[in-house]
C-alpha positions in Angstrom: 0.0 0.0 0.0 2.8 2.4 0.8 4.5 1.7 -2.5 1.3 2.6 -4.3 1.0 5.8 -2.3 4.5 6.8 -3.2 3.8 6.1 -6.9 0.7 8.3 -6.9 2.6 11.0 -5.1 5.4 10.9 -7.7 2.9 11.0 -10.5 1.3 14.1 -8.9 4.7 15.9 -8.7 5.4 15.2 -12.3 2.0 16.5 -13.4 2.5 19.6 -11.3 5.9 20.2 -12.7 4.6 19.9 -16.3 1.6 22.2 -15.7 3.8 24.8 -13.9 6.1 24.8 -16.9 3.7 24.6 -19.8 1.0 27.1 -18.7 3.3 30.2 -18.4 5.1 29.4 -21.7 1.8 28.9 -23.5 0.1 32.0 -22.1 3.1 34.3 -22.7 3.6 32.9 -26.2 -0.1 33.4 -27.1 0.0 36.9 -25.7 3.2 37.6 -27.8 1.5 36.2 -30.9 -1.5 38.5 -30.4 0.7 41.6 -29.9 2.8 40.7 -32.9 -0.2 40.2 -35.1 -1.7 43.5 -34.0 1.5 45.5 -34.4 2.8 43.5 -37.4 6.1 42.7 -35.7 7.9 39.5 -34.8 9.7 40.5 -31.6 7.2 40.2 -28.8 6.5 36.5 -29.4 10.2 35.6 -28.8 10.6 37.9 -25.8 7.4 36.7 -24.1 8.2 33.1 -24.9 11.5 33.4 -23.0 9.8 35.4 -20.2 7.3 32.5 -19.9 10.1 29.9 -19.8 11.8 31.9 -17.0 8.5 32.2 -15.1 7.9 28.4 -15.5 11.4 27.7 -14.2 10.8 29.9 -11.2 7.5 28.1 -10.5 9.2 24.7 -10.6 12.0 26.0 -8.3 9.5 27.2 -5.8 7.4 24.0 -6.0 10.4 21.8 -5.6 11.7 23.8 -2.7 8.4 23.6 -0.9 8.1 19.9 -1.5 11.6 19.2 -0.3 10.8 21.2 2.9 7.5 19.2 3.4 9.3 15.9 2.7 12.0 16.7 5.3 9.4 17.7 7.8 7.5 14.4 7.3 10.7 12.4 7.6 11.6 14.2 10.8 8.2 13.6 12.4 8.4 9.9 11.4 11.8 9.4 13.0 10.8 11.2 16.2 7.6 9.1 16.6 9.6 5.9 16.1 12.0 6.9 18.8 9.3 7.1 21.4 
């Protein structure tokens, strides 16, 4: 049962990482495309694409940092309860 729970938790992390990377890139690229089509340029798509990639990377960094902190807190509580 514990192995299945770990598998589902890992699958959730992978899904969250993918969503946190794809959504900012997609939204910024779409916004850049709209601006470029209105202004008849080709610069804003590239700039906003990279801005979305940076935002996605930042989101993943924050998510990974939070999950590592939660995982360490859970491991610490498990070891302290086993010691008693």
